C-alpha positions as CSV (number, residue, x, y, z in Angstrom):
1,M,-9.8,-53.6,-50.8
2,E,-7.5,-52.5,-53.0
3,E,-8.6,-52.4,-56.9
4,E,-6.9,-54.0,-59.5
5,N,-7.1,-54.6,-63.1
6,E,-4.6,-56.1,-63.8
7,V,-4.7,-58.7,-67.0
8,I,-2.6,-62.4,-66.8
9,P,-2.7,-65.3,-68.9
10,T,-3.9,-68.2,-67.0
11,T,-2.4,-70.4,-69.4
12,T,-0.6,-70.0,-72.6
13,K,-3.7,-71.7,-74.5
14,E,-6.1,-69.7,-72.7
15,T,-7.9,-66.8,-73.0
16,Q,-6.4,-63.4,-70.7
17,V,-8.0,-63.0,-67.1
18,N,-9.2,-59.5,-66.2
19,Y,-9.6,-59.0,-62.8
20,R,-11.8,-56.0,-62.1
21,G,-11.6,-56.6,-58.1
22,V,-12.9,-53.8,-56.0
23,K,-15.4,-52.7,-58.9
24,A,-17.1,-56.2,-59.4
25,M,-17.8,-55.7,-55.8
26,P,-20.9,-53.5,-55.5
27,F,-22.7,-56.1,-57.8
28,I,-22.1,-59.2,-55.3
29,I,-22.5,-57.2,-52.6
30,G,-25.6,-55.7,-53.6
31,N,-26.8,-59.3,-54.2
32,E,-26.1,-61.1,-51.2
33,A,-27.3,-56.9,-49.3
34,F,-30.7,-57.3,-50.9
35,E,-31.2,-61.5,-50.6
36,K,-30.5,-60.9,-47.1
37,L,-33.4,-57.9,-46.5
38,G,-35.8,-60.8,-48.6
39,S,-34.6,-63.8,-46.6
40,W,-34.4,-63.1,-43.3
41,G,-37.4,-60.7,-43.9
42,T,-38.9,-63.8,-45.1
43,S,-37.7,-66.6,-42.9
44,S,-37.4,-64.8,-39.2
45,N,-41.0,-64.2,-39.0
46,L,-42.0,-67.6,-40.2
47,I,-42.7,-69.3,-36.7
48,V,-45.4,-66.5,-36.0
49,Y,-46.7,-67.0,-39.6
50,L,-47.4,-70.5,-39.2
51,T,-48.6,-70.1,-35.6
52,T,-51.1,-67.2,-36.6
53,V,-52.1,-67.4,-39.9
54,F,-51.9,-71.5,-40.7
55,N,-52.9,-72.3,-37.3
56,M,-50.4,-74.4,-36.2
57,K,-49.7,-75.9,-33.0
58,R,-46.7,-74.1,-31.0
59,V,-44.6,-77.3,-30.5
60,N,-45.4,-78.2,-34.1
61,A,-44.0,-75.4,-35.8
62,A,-41.3,-75.6,-33.6
63,V,-40.1,-78.3,-34.9
64,L,-41.2,-77.6,-38.1
65,M,-38.9,-74.4,-38.3
66,N,-36.1,-76.4,-36.6
67,A,-36.4,-79.0,-39.7
68,F,-36.4,-76.3,-42.3
69,T,-33.8,-74.3,-40.9
70,G,-31.7,-77.6,-40.6
71,T,-32.2,-78.2,-44.5
72,I,-31.5,-74.4,-45.1
73,F,-28.1,-75.2,-44.0
74,V,-27.4,-79.2,-45.0
75,S,-27.8,-77.6,-48.8
76,P,-25.3,-75.1,-49.0
77,L,-22.4,-78.4,-48.5
78,I,-24.6,-80.0,-51.3
79,G,-24.1,-76.3,-53.5
80,G,-20.6,-75.3,-52.7
81,C,-19.8,-79.3,-54.3
82,L,-21.8,-79.1,-57.2
83,A,-20.3,-75.4,-57.5
84,D,-16.5,-76.1,-57.0
85,A,-17.1,-79.6,-59.0
86,H,-19.4,-79.0,-61.9
87,F,-21.6,-75.8,-62.6
88,G,-18.8,-73.1,-61.3
89,R,-20.1,-70.3,-58.4
90,Y,-21.4,-67.8,-61.1
91,K,-24.2,-70.2,-62.4
92,T,-24.8,-71.4,-59.5
93,L,-25.1,-68.1,-57.5
94,G,-27.4,-67.3,-60.9
95,F,-29.5,-70.3,-60.1
96,A,-30.0,-70.2,-56.7
97,S,-30.8,-66.2,-56.6
98,I,-33.7,-67.2,-58.9
99,S,-35.0,-70.1,-56.9
100,S,-35.0,-67.9,-54.1
101,L,-37.1,-65.0,-55.7
102,L,-39.6,-68.4,-56.8
103,G,-39.9,-69.1,-53.0
104,M,-40.8,-66.0,-51.7
105,I,-43.5,-65.4,-54.4
106,L,-45.0,-68.4,-53.8
107,L,-44.5,-67.8,-50.0
108,M,-46.6,-64.4,-50.6
109,L,-49.1,-65.8,-52.4
110,T,-50.3,-68.1,-49.3
111,A,-50.8,-65.2,-47.7
112,T,-52.6,-63.3,-50.8
113,L,-54.9,-65.8,-52.0
114,S,-57.4,-66.9,-49.2
115,K,-57.8,-70.0,-50.5
116,L,-53.8,-70.8,-49.6
117,H,-54.6,-70.6,-46.2
118,P,-56.7,-71.6,-43.5
119,P,-59.6,-69.1,-41.7
120,N,-58.3,-66.8,-39.7
121,C,-59.0,-68.1,-35.9
122,G,-58.1,-64.5,-33.7
123,T,-57.5,-65.5,-30.3
124,Q,-59.2,-68.8,-29.8
125,K,-57.6,-71.8,-28.8
126,I,-55.7,-73.8,-31.5
127,E,-57.4,-76.5,-30.7
128,L,-60.6,-75.0,-31.9
129,C,-59.1,-73.4,-35.5
130,V,-59.9,-74.7,-38.8
131,Q,-56.2,-76.6,-39.7
132,A,-54.6,-76.5,-43.0
133,T,-55.8,-78.7,-46.0
134,T,-53.4,-80.7,-48.1
135,P,-53.3,-78.4,-51.0
136,Q,-52.6,-75.4,-48.9
137,W,-49.8,-77.6,-47.4
138,T,-48.3,-78.9,-50.3
139,F,-48.1,-75.1,-51.9
140,I,-46.2,-73.6,-48.9
141,V,-43.6,-76.7,-48.3
142,C,-43.0,-75.8,-52.4
143,A,-42.0,-72.7,-51.5
144,L,-40.2,-73.2,-48.7
145,G,-38.5,-75.8,-51.1
146,F,-37.1,-73.5,-53.4
147,L,-36.0,-71.2,-50.7
148,V,-33.7,-73.8,-49.7
149,I,-32.5,-74.8,-53.0
150,G,-31.8,-71.0,-53.2
151,S,-29.4,-71.0,-49.7
152,G,-27.8,-74.5,-50.8
153,G,-26.2,-71.8,-54.0
154,I,-26.3,-68.7,-52.3
155,K,-24.9,-69.3,-48.9
156,P,-21.5,-71.5,-49.8
157,C,-20.7,-69.2,-53.3
158,T,-20.4,-65.4,-52.3
159,L,-17.6,-65.5,-50.5
160,A,-16.1,-67.8,-52.8
161,F,-16.7,-66.1,-55.6
162,G,-16.2,-62.1,-54.4
163,A,-12.7,-63.6,-53.5
164,D,-12.3,-64.9,-57.1
165,Q,-12.5,-61.5,-58.3
166,F,-8.9,-60.4,-57.3
167,N,-5.7,-61.8,-58.9
168,P,-4.0,-64.8,-56.4
169,K,-0.8,-64.2,-57.8
170,T,0.5,-61.0,-57.5
171,D,0.5,-59.5,-53.9
172,T,-2.2,-56.5,-54.4
173,G,-4.4,-59.5,-55.1
174,K,-3.7,-61.3,-52.3
175,R,-4.4,-58.6,-49.4
176,S,-7.4,-57.9,-51.1
177,I,-8.3,-61.4,-50.5
178,T,-7.3,-61.4,-47.6
179,S,-9.5,-58.2,-46.5
180,F,-12.8,-59.4,-48.7
181,I,-12.7,-62.2,-46.1
182,N,-11.9,-61.1,-43.1
183,C,-14.6,-58.4,-43.9
184,K,-16.8,-60.8,-44.6
185,N,-16.7,-63.9,-42.4
186,I,-13.8,-62.9,-39.3
187,N,-13.4,-59.6,-38.1
188,F,-17.2,-58.4,-39.1
189,V,-15.9,-54.6,-40.4
190,G,-15.9,-52.6,-43.1
191,L,-18.0,-52.1,-46.3
192,T,-19.3,-55.7,-46.7
193,H,-20.2,-55.7,-42.6
194,H,-22.1,-52.6,-42.9
195,H,-24.3,-53.5,-45.4
196,L,-25.0,-56.8,-44.3
197,A,-25.5,-55.6,-40.8
198,S,-28.1,-52.9,-42.2
199,S,-30.1,-55.6,-44.4
200,T,-30.4,-57.7,-41.0
201,L,-31.8,-55.1,-38.8
202,I,-34.1,-53.6,-41.3
203,S,-35.1,-57.2,-42.1
204,L,-35.6,-57.7,-38.0
205,T,-37.6,-54.5,-38.0
206,L,-39.3,-52.9,-40.6
207,I,-40.5,-56.0,-42.5
208,I,-41.6,-57.9,-39.6
209,Y,-43.2,-54.4,-38.0
210,V,-45.5,-54.8,-41.7
211,Q,-46.2,-58.2,-41.6
212,S,-47.6,-58.5,-37.9
213,N,-48.7,-54.9,-37.4
214,V,-50.0,-54.1,-41.2
215,S,-50.5,-56.8,-43.4
216,W,-49.1,-60.7,-44.3
217,T,-49.6,-59.4,-47.7
218,V,-48.0,-56.2,-48.1
219,G,-45.2,-58.1,-45.5
220,L,-44.4,-61.0,-47.3
221,A,-44.4,-58.9,-50.5
222,L,-41.5,-56.6,-50.0
223,P,-38.6,-59.9,-49.7
224,P,-39.4,-60.6,-53.3
225,C,-39.4,-57.2,-54.6
226,L,-35.8,-57.1,-52.3
227,M,-34.9,-60.6,-53.9
228,L,-35.7,-59.1,-57.3
229,I,-33.3,-56.1,-57.0
230,A,-30.7,-58.7,-55.6
231,C,-30.8,-60.9,-59.0
232,I,-30.8,-57.9,-61.3
233,L,-27.7,-56.1,-59.4
234,F,-25.9,-59.8,-59.8
235,F,-26.1,-60.4,-63.2
236,M,-26.0,-56.5,-64.4
237,G,-22.1,-57.7,-63.3
238,S,-21.9,-60.3,-65.5
239,K,-20.0,-58.8,-67.9
240,I,-17.0,-57.9,-65.8
241,Y,-17.3,-61.3,-63.4
242,V,-14.0,-63.6,-63.3
243,K,-15.9,-67.0,-63.8
244,V,-13.7,-70.0,-62.4
245,K,-14.1,-73.0,-64.3
246,P,-14.8,-75.8,-62.0
247,E,-11.8,-78.3,-61.5
248,G,-13.9,-81.7,-60.2
249,S,-14.4,-83.1,-57.1
250,P,-12.2,-82.3,-54.2
251,F,-14.0,-86.0,-52.6
252,T,-13.0,-87.9,-55.7
253,T,-9.3,-87.6,-54.1
254,F,-10.3,-88.5,-50.8
255,V,-12.5,-91.8,-51.9
256,Q,-9.3,-92.7,-53.6
257,V,-7.1,-92.6,-50.5
258,L,-9.3,-94.4,-49.2
259,V,-9.7,-97.5,-51.6
260,A,-6.2,-97.7,-52.3
261,A,-5.3,-97.5,-47.9
262,T,-7.6,-100.2,-48.2
263,R,-6.1,-102.5,-50.7
264,K,-3.0,-101.8,-48.9
265,R,-4.1,-102.3,-45.3
266,H,-1.3,-105.1,-45.1
267,L,1.5,-103.5,-45.8
268,A,3.9,-102.4,-42.8
269,Q,4.2,-98.8,-41.7
270,P,7.3,-97.1,-43.5
271,D,9.7,-96.5,-41.1
272,N,10.8,-92.8,-42.6
273,P,7.3,-91.5,-44.5
274,D,9.6,-88.5,-45.6
275,I,11.3,-91.0,-48.1
276,S,9.7,-93.9,-48.4
277,L,6.1,-92.2,-49.4
278,F,5.1,-91.1,-52.6
279,N,5.8,-87.4,-52.3
280,W,4.0,-85.6,-55.5
281,I,2.7,-82.5,-55.6
282,H,1.0,-81.3,-59.0
283,P,2.9,-78.1,-60.4
284,N,-0.6,-76.0,-61.0
285,S,-2.2,-77.5,-57.9
286,I,-3.8,-74.2,-56.1
287,N,-4.0,-76.2,-52.4
288,S,-0.6,-75.6,-50.0
289,K,2.2,-77.8,-49.5
290,L,1.5,-80.0,-46.7
291,Q,3.7,-81.7,-44.1
292,H,3.8,-85.4,-43.3
293,T,2.2,-86.0,-39.7
294,D,1.7,-89.0,-37.7
295,Q,-1.7,-89.1,-37.1
296,F,-4.6,-91.8,-38.9
297,G,-1.2,-93.5,-39.9
298,F,-3.5,-96.0,-41.6
299,F,-4.3,-93.7,-44.3
300,D,0.1,-93.7,-45.2
301,K,-0.7,-97.0,-46.8
302,A,-2.0,-95.3,-49.8
303,A,0.9,-93.4,-50.8
304,I,3.2,-96.8,-50.3
305,V,4.9,-97.1,-53.6
306,S,4.8,-101.3,-53.9
307,D,5.9,-103.4,-56.9
308,T,2.8,-103.6,-58.8
309,D,2.7,-99.4,-58.9
310,Q,3.8,-97.5,-61.5
311,I,4.3,-94.3,-61.8
312,K,4.5,-91.8,-65.0
313,A,6.9,-89.8,-66.9
314,D,4.8,-86.9,-65.5
315,G,5.2,-88.0,-62.1
316,T,1.8,-88.8,-61.7
317,S,0.2,-92.2,-60.7
318,A,-0.8,-94.3,-63.5
319,N,-3.5,-95.8,-61.4
320,P,-4.7,-93.5,-58.5
321,W,-6.8,-95.6,-57.2
322,R,-4.2,-98.1,-56.1
323,L,-1.4,-95.3,-55.2
324,C,-2.0,-91.9,-54.1
325,H,0.7,-89.0,-53.5
326,M,0.9,-88.1,-49.9
327,Q,-0.5,-84.6,-50.1
328,Q,-3.9,-86.2,-51.1
329,V,-3.7,-88.3,-47.5
330,E,-2.7,-85.3,-45.7
331,E,-5.3,-83.5,-47.7
332,L,-7.9,-85.9,-46.4
333,K,-6.2,-86.0,-42.5
334,C,-7.2,-82.1,-42.8
335,L,-10.7,-83.3,-43.5
336,I,-10.4,-85.7,-40.5
337,R,-9.1,-83.9,-37.6
338,V,-11.7,-81.3,-38.4
339,L,-14.9,-83.9,-37.5
340,P,-14.8,-83.7,-34.1
341,I,-14.4,-79.9,-34.2
342,W,-17.2,-79.5,-35.8
343,V,-19.2,-81.8,-33.7
344,S,-18.7,-80.0,-30.8
345,C,-19.6,-76.2,-32.5
346,A,-22.7,-78.5,-34.1
347,I,-24.1,-78.9,-30.4
348,Y,-23.5,-75.1,-29.4
349,H,-26.0,-74.1,-32.3
350,V,-28.8,-75.9,-30.4
351,T,-28.8,-72.7,-28.1
352,V,-28.2,-70.6,-31.2
353,T,-31.3,-72.4,-32.6
354,Q,-33.7,-72.0,-28.9
355,Q,-32.6,-68.2,-29.3
356,Q,-34.8,-67.6,-32.4
357,T,-37.7,-70.4,-32.0
358,Y,-39.3,-70.6,-28.1
359,V,-38.0,-67.1,-27.4
360,V,-40.7,-65.7,-30.2
361,F,-43.2,-67.9,-28.4
362,Q,-42.0,-66.3,-24.8
363,A,-42.1,-62.8,-26.4
364,L,-45.3,-63.5,-27.5
365,Q,-46.7,-64.4,-23.8
366,S,-44.7,-61.1,-22.6
367,D,-45.7,-58.0,-22.4
368,R,-44.4,-55.9,-25.7
369,H,-45.6,-52.7,-25.8
370,L,-42.9,-50.0,-26.1
371,G,-43.2,-46.5,-24.2
372,S,-46.7,-45.9,-25.9
373,K,-49.2,-48.4,-25.1
374,S,-49.8,-48.3,-28.5
375,L,-46.7,-49.3,-30.1
376,N,-46.8,-53.4,-29.6
377,V,-43.0,-54.5,-31.0
378,P,-42.8,-58.0,-33.0
379,A,-42.1,-60.8,-31.0
380,A,-39.9,-62.0,-34.0
381,S,-38.1,-58.3,-34.0
382,Y,-36.5,-59.4,-30.3
383,I,-33.8,-61.6,-32.2
384,V,-32.5,-58.2,-34.0
385,F,-31.1,-57.4,-30.1
386,T,-28.5,-60.6,-31.0
387,Y,-27.2,-59.2,-34.1
388,L,-26.8,-55.8,-32.8
389,S,-24.9,-56.9,-29.8
390,I,-22.7,-58.5,-32.6
391,V,-22.6,-55.2,-34.5
392,I,-21.7,-53.7,-31.0
393,W,-19.2,-56.4,-30.0
394,I,-16.9,-57.5,-32.8
395,P,-15.4,-53.7,-33.0
396,I,-14.8,-53.6,-29.6
397,Y,-13.0,-56.4,-29.7
398,D,-11.0,-55.8,-33.0
399,R,-10.2,-52.3,-31.8
400,L,-10.1,-52.6,-28.0
401,I,-9.1,-55.7,-27.2
402,V,-7.2,-57.6,-30.0
403,P,-4.3,-55.0,-30.2
404,P,-3.1,-55.3,-26.1
405,L,-3.8,-59.6,-26.4
406,R,-1.8,-59.7,-29.2
407,K,1.3,-57.9,-27.4
408,L,0.8,-60.3,-24.7
409,T,0.3,-63.6,-26.5
410,G,2.2,-62.5,-29.9
411,Q,-1.2,-64.3,-31.9
412,E,-2.0,-61.9,-34.7
413,G,-5.6,-62.7,-33.6
414,G,-4.8,-61.8,-29.9
415,I,-5.9,-65.6,-29.1
416,T,-5.8,-68.5,-31.5
417,I,-8.9,-69.7,-33.5
418,L,-9.9,-72.3,-31.0
419,Q,-9.8,-70.4,-28.3
420,R,-12.1,-68.2,-29.3
421,I,-14.6,-70.8,-30.7
422,G,-14.1,-72.2,-27.0
423,I,-15.2,-69.0,-25.1
424,G,-18.0,-68.5,-27.3
425,T,-18.9,-71.7,-26.1
426,F,-18.9,-71.0,-22.8
427,I,-20.9,-68.2,-22.8
428,S,-23.5,-70.6,-24.4
429,I,-23.4,-72.0,-20.7
430,I,-24.3,-68.4,-19.3
431,T,-26.8,-67.6,-22.3
432,M,-29.1,-71.1,-21.4
433,L,-28.3,-69.6,-17.4
434,V,-30.2,-66.5,-18.3
435,S,-32.2,-68.0,-20.6
436,A,-33.5,-70.0,-17.9
437,L,-34.1,-67.9,-15.4
438,V,-35.8,-64.9,-17.5
439,E,-38.4,-67.5,-18.1
440,Q,-39.4,-68.5,-14.8
441,R,-39.5,-64.7,-13.8
442,R,-41.9,-64.2,-17.1
443,R,-43.9,-67.6,-15.8
444,N,-44.1,-66.0,-12.2
445,F,-45.5,-62.7,-13.1
446,S,-48.4,-64.8,-14.9
447,L,-49.0,-66.6,-12.3
448,T,-48.6,-63.7,-9.5
449,Y,-49.8,-60.7,-11.3
450,P,-52.7,-59.9,-13.9
451,T,-52.1,-60.5,-17.2
452,L,-52.7,-58.2,-19.6
453,G,-55.1,-60.5,-22.2
454,I,-54.6,-63.5,-24.7
455,A,-52.0,-63.8,-27.1
456,K,-52.9,-65.3,-30.6
457,G,-53.5,-69.3,-31.0
458,G,-54.1,-69.3,-27.1
459,G,-52.3,-68.3,-23.3
460,A,-52.6,-65.2,-20.9
461,I,-50.0,-62.3,-21.8
462,S,-47.7,-62.2,-18.6
463,S,-47.0,-58.4,-17.3
464,M,-43.6,-59.0,-17.5
465,S,-41.8,-56.8,-20.2
466,S,-40.2,-58.7,-23.4
467,H,-37.3,-56.2,-23.0
468,W,-35.9,-59.0,-20.3
469,L,-35.2,-60.9,-23.5
470,I,-33.2,-58.6,-24.5
471,L,-30.7,-59.9,-22.1
472,Q,-29.8,-63.5,-22.8
473,L,-30.3,-62.4,-26.9
474,S,-27.6,-59.8,-25.9
475,I,-25.5,-62.3,-24.5
476,S,-25.8,-64.7,-27.2
477,G,-25.1,-62.6,-29.6
478,L,-21.7,-62.2,-27.8
479,S,-21.1,-66.1,-27.8
480,E,-22.0,-66.0,-31.5
481,A,-19.6,-63.1,-32.0
482,L,-16.2,-65.1,-31.2
483,N,-17.7,-68.7,-32.1
484,H,-19.2,-68.1,-35.2
485,T,-16.7,-65.5,-36.6
486,G,-13.8,-68.5,-34.8
487,Q,-15.9,-71.4,-37.0
488,L,-15.7,-69.3,-40.1
489,E,-11.9,-68.6,-40.2
490,F,-11.2,-72.6,-39.0
491,Y,-13.1,-74.5,-41.7
492,Y,-11.7,-71.6,-44.5
493,S,-8.1,-71.9,-43.3
494,Q,-7.8,-75.4,-42.3
495,F,-9.9,-76.7,-45.1
496,P,-8.1,-77.6,-48.7
497,E,-7.8,-74.6,-50.8
498,N,-9.6,-76.1,-53.4
499,M,-12.7,-76.7,-51.2
500,R,-13.5,-73.3,-50.2
501,S,-17.1,-73.7,-51.1
502,A,-17.3,-76.5,-49.4
503,A,-15.3,-75.0,-46.5
504,I,-17.8,-72.5,-45.7
505,A,-20.7,-74.8,-46.3
506,F,-19.7,-77.0,-43.7
507,F,-20.0,-74.0,-41.2
508,F,-23.8,-73.9,-42.0
509,L,-23.9,-77.9,-41.8
510,G,-23.3,-77.5,-38.8
511,F,-26.2,-75.1,-38.4
512,A,-28.0,-78.2,-40.0
513,L,-27.1,-80.7,-37.5
514,G,-27.7,-78.1,-34.0
515,S,-30.9,-77.3,-35.8
516,Y,-32.2,-81.0,-36.3
517,I,-31.1,-81.9,-32.8
518,S,-32.9,-79.1,-31.3
519,S,-36.2,-80.4,-33.6
520,F,-35.5,-83.8,-31.9
521,M,-35.5,-82.7,-28.7
522,V,-38.3,-80.3,-28.7
523,S,-40.5,-83.1,-30.1
524,I,-39.1,-86.1,-27.4
525,V,-39.4,-83.2,-24.3
526,H,-42.8,-82.1,-25.8
527,R,-43.5,-86.2,-25.5
528,T,-41.9,-87.7,-22.3
529,T,-43.1,-84.8,-19.9
530,E,-46.6,-84.7,-21.0
531,G,-47.8,-87.3,-18.2
532,N,-45.1,-86.0,-15.6
533,M,-45.9,-84.8,-12.0
534,T,-44.2,-81.5,-13.1
535,G,-46.7,-81.2,-16.2
536,N,-45.4,-80.7,-19.7
537,W,-42.6,-79.0,-20.1
538,L,-43.4,-77.4,-23.5
539,P,-47.1,-76.9,-23.7
540,E,-49.1,-74.8,-26.1
541,D,-49.7,-72.4,-23.1
542,L,-45.8,-71.7,-22.2
543,N,-47.5,-70.3,-18.6
544,K,-49.1,-73.4,-17.5
545,G,-45.4,-75.5,-19.0
546,R,-41.9,-75.7,-17.3
547,L,-40.1,-73.6,-20.7
548,D,-37.5,-72.9,-17.8
549,Y,-36.7,-76.8,-17.4
550,F,-35.7,-77.3,-20.5
551,Y,-33.1,-74.4,-20.6
552,Y,-31.5,-75.6,-17.9
553,M,-31.3,-79.3,-20.0
554,I,-29.6,-77.6,-22.5
555,T,-26.8,-75.8,-20.3
556,V,-26.1,-79.3,-18.8
557,I,-25.6,-80.1,-22.8
558,N,-23.0,-77.3,-23.0
559,V,-21.3,-77.9,-20.0
560,V,-20.5,-81.2,-21.3
561,N,-20.0,-79.7,-25.1
562,L,-17.6,-77.2,-23.5
563,G,-15.6,-80.4,-21.8
564,Y,-15.7,-82.6,-25.3
565,F,-14.7,-79.4,-27.1
566,L,-11.5,-78.8,-24.9
567,V,-9.8,-82.4,-25.1
568,C,-10.8,-82.2,-28.6
569,A,-8.8,-78.6,-29.2
570,R,-6.0,-80.0,-26.7
571,W,-5.6,-83.2,-29.6
572,Y,-6.0,-80.8,-32.7
573,R,-3.3,-80.3,-35.1
574,Y,-3.4,-77.3,-37.5
575,K,-3.2,-77.8,-41.1
576,G,0.5,-77.9,-42.3
577,S,1.8,-78.6,-38.2
578,G,3.6,-81.6,-37.5
579,T,2.9,-81.3,-34.2
580,A,0.1,-81.1,-31.4
581,N,-1.8,-78.3,-30.4
582,K,-1.0,-77.2,-26.7
583,E,-3.4,-73.9,-26.6
584,V,-6.7,-75.5,-25.1
585,A,-5.4,-77.0,-21.5
């Protein structure tokens, strides 16, 4: 990223905008780094907290965690839209940071105050443990609610707010914006990546170790302290931030297209759309001009100029609910074209969800000793290997694989965005196959060899080393490195420019749908297999279940999803392209 301190007026009547560029980055990146330290340290071990401190059954905890994760990832869509339309990104980030801090404080109190959690159950069967009371559940749900609100503002706005600090009208500013976006969400290299990667690794190792092996009180007190630092850093930079004013909801224009097209549904399709349709774009629009495409021709009717339509002297429609310009129509088409790809990506996230829930339960019932028998690796810390895989793989891909691919294919990224997503989806199939085989091995060890004791909440600890889980987590990291970075670049480039916050929120919304699907699957599989001859696939004690069957089922779903994705990718047309995409056969 290049530094710039240019001062330019936005209009003759507005105050000058002083772009500080790189000078604002320490406050923005620092805010997100410490927020990640706090939030990951809180959420990653939450499923262990619910089962060991709140005496919750594992199936119920998995369902609750998937629902909570889903809501965490739905909220950015709401927060992003509110930021774009009403509050602006600065106010949204500030409010969200404070909300996250309050949520972490309340969660800490559930561990600190004995009246806010049930009594310790030790290694007894969960059925014999005292369950949490209604006031205790109400308190922890309030804590989670504040965390959801915080996530809703932070996730969609950080990227766009950071890009706001550079002047988009200069070459230096454009290069800096591209560099910031690439470092943040696409290539995972540079200053931003190292900060956020370090934050994630520390959260998934040190903080979780303190929570699991030292004290939940101390472990849950660390995240709010870190979040307080994040808030202080963010507000310290307030005087130098560029605070872009919201321009109103872009979704309003989409509704106008729908209404106008419906009103003119009886009109015939124009023979020459480029001439017959109302082809106008606002001179100050930040959106790139789009050429007409022949997909979704019904919406073209919204731009047909009828005898009753009136156009003002400045070129705008007198009634945008009856006549929309072709640019609006094409922007709506961009959004609609993204949806089928998004559905496939949401189904892909079911695999990611399993590597963050049931993997923890597998680790709890495996041998977690590292070297000396006195050192026990916290079950939730194994998730770190997914992120280590991402950290290791991305530089290799970016530096060693992309350059020769670029020469071979002529593509800037070596392969196209959709090809990258597709390869990541294919690798997710391998992830679930390996997960099933590792679970078979863990279960066989528990039935064949002497066990190592009883895990908290019940269930014998298999003598198989939990380090076997590293294999599936590493493959999952490789899959996410390709799929997630491809998704982020895809949404960011294919949405209209005035929907950048919503575009990032769309990525998280896919996570949400995947989490909800996973929660539904866990609940249904648990109920339907409870009386089967094969036994309950997902019982409290994994040694008595068939988690491997559940993983095989997800493998089959992934195979079907890959086929669906290939069809959608072949049909897809990139924004600004008038021809069908032929890149994925």
